[in-house]
N, C-alpha and C positions, 0 to 999 in steps of 0.2 A: 757919132759921135764915138769916140774909144771904147772896147769891151776886151774884155777876156771868151776865147773856147774852154779854157778849163787851166788850170793849175795843178801842178804836175809837185809829188813830194814826196821823193823819195826816201822813202819805210830804212833802207839798208844805212843812210846818215842821218837821217833826224832825230835831231835828241830833245824835243821837245822842249824848248826855249821858249817858245811862244814869240819872241823876238819882231817875227812876220805877225803876229796879230799890235805890237804893241807898237810899230811904227808903220802900220797900213790908217791912211785917214778918210777908207770908206769903208772901214768895218765889215771887212770883205771874210771875215778871220777868229775864229772859235772851235774853244778847245774841244775838241771828234772825243767819239771813243775807239780810234784807231791804234794797235801800238806798235811801235816804230819794233826793231831788230835787235833795239838795244833796251825794250821795253820802255819805253817814255810813251806817252800820252801823247799824240802825235796833231797839230794845228786838222781841220779844214775849214778852204772854203764856202762858207754855211750861204752867203751872200755875193755867187759870182755872179751875180747881176751888175752889182757896185761895182765889179771893179774896174776902175780909168785905166788898166799895161805903164802906171807910173812906174813900176818894179819894184818899189821901194825893198820892197819883202825879199826877192830876191840880194839885190847888192845888201843889206844887211841878214841872211844870214849868214853864218859864221861855221857854220859843212854845206856850203851849199848845194843845199840837199829841196831843193826850192826854185823851179822853171811855172814862166809866164808862156801862155799859148797866146795871141791875142788873135784876134780872130780878123780873116781876112775880110779883105775890104770888099766889099757889096753882101757880107755874107750877115746874115739876123737882121736885117731891115722887112718885117713884117709886116 
């Protein structure tokens, strides 16, 4: 099963619109406590283990502030 190693959110560009949370079918995101450079509350990947690397969050981010980094094959099989 596909999974994400991490989700990077660029604090220089994120405006806290939370579209990533809205489009995510796997409930990966929640509102975080960290503020962006523009002083908006940013999302955080609270349930990274739920991510299936569909990249809907990436494609819907209006500011291209988000990147999903997939696990490498064979990594994470514990």
